[in-house]
C-alpha positions in Angstrom: 7.7 -89.6 13.1 9.7 -86.6 11.9 6.9 -84.2 13.1 7.2 -85.7 16.6 10.9 -85.2 16.6 10.5 -81.6 15.5 7.9 -80.9 18.2 10.0 -82.5 20.9 13.0 -80.5 19.8 11.2 -77.2 19.6 9.2 -77.5 22.9 11.9 -76.0 25.1 12.2 -73.2 22.6 8.5 -72.6 22.8 8.7 -72.6 26.6 11.3 -69.9 26.6 9.5 -67.7 24.1 5.9 -68.1 25.2 6.2 -68.1 29.0 4.7 -64.9 30.3 4.2 -63.3 33.7 0.5 -64.0 33.5 0.9 -67.7 33.0 3.5 -67.8 35.9 1.2 -65.7 38.1 -1.4 -68.4 38.2 1.2 -70.7 39.8 2.5 -68.4 42.5 2.4 -69.4 46.1 2.3 -66.5 48.6 4.0 -66.5 52.0 1.4 -64.2 53.5 -1.5 -61.9 52.6 1.0 -58.9 52.7 3.3 -60.8 50.3 0.4 -61.5 47.9 -0.6 -57.8 48.0 2.9 -56.6 47.1 3.2 -59.1 44.3 -0.2 -58.3 42.9 0.7 -54.6 42.7 3.4 -55.5 40.2 0.8 -56.5 37.6 1.1 -53.9 34.7 -2.6 -53.1 34.6 -1.8 -49.9 32.7 -0.5 -52.0 29.8 -3.8 -53.7 29.3 -5.8 -52.7 26.1 -8.6 -50.2 26.9 -12.1 -50.3 25.4 -13.9 -47.0 25.1 -17.4 -47.4 26.5 -18.7 -44.8 24.0 -16.7 -46.0 21.0 -18.4 -45.4 17.7 -19.4 -48.3 15.6 -17.4 -48.9 12.4 -18.8 -47.1 9.3 -17.8 -49.8 6.9 -20.6 -52.4 6.7 -18.2 -55.4 6.6 -16.2 -54.2 9.6 -19.5 -53.5 11.5 -20.8 -57.0 10.9 -17.5 -58.5 12.0 -17.4 -56.3 15.2 -21.0 -57.1 16.1 -20.5 -60.8 15.7 -17.3 -60.8 17.8 -19.0 -58.6 20.5 -22.0 -60.9 20.6 -19.7 -63.9 21.2 -18.6 -62.3 24.5 -22.1 -61.5 25.9 -22.9 -62.7 29.4 -25.0 -65.8 28.5 -25.5 -66.8 32.2 -27.7 -63.7 32.9 -31.4 -63.4 32.3 -32.5 -60.4 30.1 -33.8 -58.6 33.2 -30.5 -59.0 35.1 -28.2 -57.7 32.3 -28.7 -54.0 33.1 -27.3 -54.6 36.6 -24.0 -55.9 35.2 -23.4 -53.3 32.5 -20.2 -51.3 33.0 -21.0 -47.9 34.6 -19.3 -45.1 36.5 -19.7 -46.9 39.8 -18.2 -50.2 38.5 -15.4 -51.4 40.7 -11.9 -51.2 39.1 -10.3 -54.4 38.0 -9.8 -56.9 40.8 -6.1 -57.6 41.0 -6.6 -60.7 43.0 -8.0 -62.5 40.0 -6.3 -63.6 36.8 -6.0 -60.6 34.5 -9.0 -61.7 32.4 -11.2 -63.1 35.1 -11.3 -66.2 32.9 -10.6 -69.6 34.4 -6.9 -70.3 34.6 -5.7 -72.3 31.6 -2.7 -74.5 31.0 0.3 -72.5 30.2 0.9 -74.6 27.0 -2.4 -76.3 25.9 -0.6 -77.7 22.8 -2.4 -81.0 22.8 -5.8 -79.2 22.9 -4.8 -76.7 20.2 -5.5 -76.9 16.5 -2.8 -74.3 15.7 0.4 -73.4 17.5 2.6 -70.6 16.3 5.5 -68.4 17.3 4.8 -64.8 16.6 5.0 -61.2 17.8 2.1 -59.1 19.0 1.9 -56.1 16.7 -1.2 -54.4 18.1 -3.8 -54.9 20.9 -7.3 -53.5 21.3 -10.0 -54.0 23.8 -13.8 -54.2 23.1 -17.0 -54.4 25.0 -19.4 -57.3 24.5 -22.6 -56.4 22.7 -24.5 -56.4 26.0 -21.7 -54.2 27.6 -21.2 -56.7 30.5 -17.8 -58.1 29.5 -14.6 -56.8 28.0 -12.2 -58.8 25.8 -9.0 -58.0 23.9 -7.9 -58.7 20.4 -4.3 -59.1 19.4 -2.8 -58.7 15.9 0.0 -61.2 15.7 2.7 -61.5 13.0 3.4 -65.2 12.5 7.0 -66.1 12.6 6.6 -69.8 12.3 3.9 -72.4 12.4 4.6 -75.3 14.8 1.3 -77.1 14.5 -1.7 -76.6 12.2 -4.4 -79.3 12.1 -7.2 -76.8 11.4 -8.7 -75.8 8.1 -7.2 -72.3 8.6 -4.4 -71.2 6.3 -1.8 -69.9 8.6 1.6 -69.2 7.2 4.9 -67.6 8.2 4.9 -63.8 7.7 1.1 -63.6 7.8 -0.9 -61.7 10.4 -3.6 -63.3 12.4 -6.0 -61.9 15.1 -6.3 -63.7 18.4 -8.6 -62.8 21.3 -9.0 -63.5 25.0 -11.3 -62.2 27.7 -10.1 -59.2 29.7 -9.0 -55.7 29.3 -10.0 -52.3 30.7 -12.9 -50.0 30.0 -12.7 -46.2 29.7 -16.0 -45.0 31.1 -17.8 -41.8 29.9 -16.1 -39.8 32.7 -12.7 -40.8 31.4 -12.1 -43.2 34.4 -10.6 -46.6 33.5 -12.1 -49.6 35.2 
């Protein structure tokens, strides 16, 4: 019962800290197409992490194995092997579509606490974007310094003052020409 009381008391605090423009953006209602265009222009696309299309692989074998496993997890599994080359980022790839959520991922609940194994309050210390192994998707990793743990029903050892890595789909890609998509 004490945990429920704690969760209930902290929920407004979580709401105040975690609410971000991207979670609010999914709930916006626009007065007109022109109003939508003006609002969408406010999305800070330049702040998104950028993956370098020609980034070298890590030299360290352990880091290389980790990067390959994470990249593979973001491959486009809905495509046949013959279709993948058509979807690889290239110089003619259209820039990010500002009419979609920043990650092109389905819109999720702002606070999926009941579906989450771990809920923390923390600060993002670093962000980096990477390409999937098949180079058809981009995703971002965030290094987060844990300030407090509100819920942890997982087997992971997450403690205050530790640093964890989180990820989500989305980001930008620096193509060989230097253009960012």
